[in-house]
Every structure is written in C-alpha cells, then in structure tokens.
N, C-alpha and C positions, 0 to 999 in steps of 0.2 A: 578488096571485101574491106568492107566497110565494119567495124565492131559496133556491138550491139552496149549501150550504155545502163545501166541498173544499177540496186545497193549490192554492197559487197554482203559475206552473210555478218561479219563482226561491224556493221552498220546497222544492221538492222538490231541485233544484241543490243548495241548500246544506245536503240532506240527504245526497244524496247525495257531495257536497266532505269533508262528515264523514267519515263510512262509510271515503272513500278514505283519507284521513290514520290513520285508523285501521289499519287495513289492515297499509298503512305500518310504522308503527308494529309491530306483533304478526306479520307475517310471518317477519321474524328471530327470533324462539323459535320458529319449528312449524319454522322449515326446516332445524335443527341436529337435526331426532329421529333422520338415520338415523346420523351420525355417532355421538347418545348411545348408538343401540341398536346399532349395534355395538360401544363398548366393554360395554357391560353383556355382551354375546355373550362378547368373550374375559371378561371378568371369572367370565363360566359355567364358563368350559375352561376356565379357571386352576381352580376348586372342583375340577373334573374332573380336573387333574392328580394337585394336590394331598391326591386321596382314594386315587383309585386309589394314588401313589407309594405314604401312608400300607398303605392295605390289602397290597401287593405286599412293605415293610419289616413289617409281622405275619407275613406268613406265611416270610417268611424265617426272623424272630428262630425262628419255630413249629420250620423244619429246620433249624438253628443253627450259617445261611451270611448272617447279617446283619454280622461280621467280616469278610467273605472278602474279601483285598485283590484278587481277580480274578474276573474272568468268573465268575458264573455261574447257573444257567437255576432256576428258583422257575415253577412251575406253564405253562411255555412264557414266559415274560420272563425275559430278564434281567436279571440284575441285579449290582449292584457296590457292597461295602461294604451292603448290604443293598437298595439301592434300583434302582428299574430304572436301565437304562443310558441314556443321552441318543437312541437310533437309535431304529431300525425293529423291530427284535428286542429291545426294553427298552419305553423309554416308549409306543411307541406302538403296542405288543399290549398293553399296561396299560388303553389308552382307548378305550370302545369310541367309533367316529366319526374316527380319527384316519387310519383306513387310505388308504393312496395315490388308491382307489376312490374315498373321500369328497366326499359332495354338494357339501358346503361349506369346506372347509377344505382348507388347503395347508401342506405341513410337510414342513425339512431340518435334517441336522443340521450344524453347522459343521467345518472343516477338522478337528480334533484331534479330533470327535464328543463331547463334553464338554458341547457344548450341542445343543438341541433349541428349533429354532424354526417355531411355527406360527400364519399369518391368515389369513383369507377367499384362496379362490379366488380371486372379484372383484378386487380389491386386486391380484393379482401376474398372471394369465394364463388369464382366464375360458373359452379351450378347453382349457387347458394340463392336465396333473392332475401333474404335474413343477414345480418350482421350486429355487433353490440358494438357502444359507442369505444369501447378499447382495442374491438379487432380494428375499425375505421382508423382510430389515431392517429395507433400504430405504423399506419403505412404510412405514415409522415408525406400525405398526398392528400387533401379534403379542403371541405368550408365549411367552415362552423360562422352557426345562426346561433346570436347569442339573443335571447328576448328581452324586451322595457325593462327596465330595474324601478323603476321608476316614469312620474310626469317629465322630470328633464335629465333622464336617462335614458336617450332611445335603444331603439333596437339596434347590432353593429354586425358585421358578416367581415370577415376575415378569410383568406387565405392563405393553405400553410401548406408550402410548396420545401420541403426542404431537403439544397443537394439535388442529386439526381436519385429522390425518391417515388417520382413517377413511372419511372421506367416501366 
C-alpha cells in the first residue's frame, strides 16, 4: 500500500507563523494609504485653486483691472490686484466645489480675510457645513490660499499636511 504524502501539522503551523510575521511587517505600509490619499487630494485642490486664480487674473488683465487696489468684480468673482479675494465672493466662486453645500470640503476666511483655508469636512465637523479658520488650521491638514497683497505680490496657495494629521 502506498503512503499518501501531505503536510504535517507542524509544517502548516510554521507556514502560518511566517505569514503572520510578513503580515505584521507589511501592514503598516498599507495602513497609511488614507493619509497619502488625503494629501494627494489636497495637492489636487491646490492645483485647482491655482488654475482658477490664474484664469481670473487673465480675465482681469483683459478687463484692465489687474492693478486695482480695491475689490473689483470680474465674471462675478471679487478680485484684488487681479486675483480672487480670499473669501466666499472671491476664490470660492472661482473654484467649483468649494461652495458651502460642498460634499467634501469646508472652508473659511481668516479674521482679516486675507487668507482662505480649506480642509475635508470629515476632519472638522462631519455633520456640519461650517467651520472657523481656527478649527480648520487646527486639523494640520488643509490648503491655504493667500490673496494678492500688491501688484508685484501675486496670490499664493500652499498645502499644509503635518505628519500623519490627514487621517
């Protein structure tokens, strides 16, 4: 009679232990995917804001108001020095998806309304559509738009994502 070949119980246990060790060392690499995805989304939003600001500046230049020190309206967008202002009438109107009823984003102007910050709704108040600039910056995971301050100082946009704060 032939003896059937197969794995012994000890061999199976050794394989399971090895797989467990591999899983423990590989899991942290895959656990950080949400943080990376949120950072990538913020980079995409930054690009959208920069693109919208550039388009509005181009329209301001065509209309001859790119050097205006006072708020001017260009295609229903409030501008200063040709770039959108850092509030609901400026950059929010220029970028589709930043409105107060947005599914994903929540934003607010700083006290002096020279900066506008945007983050994920789920990081601030999941059931609410409003947040203060202080609440948004406290997340450590946001995009900041600074409006132009002079003819030679254009509007700027930057992503702030401190460490693993975008979880």
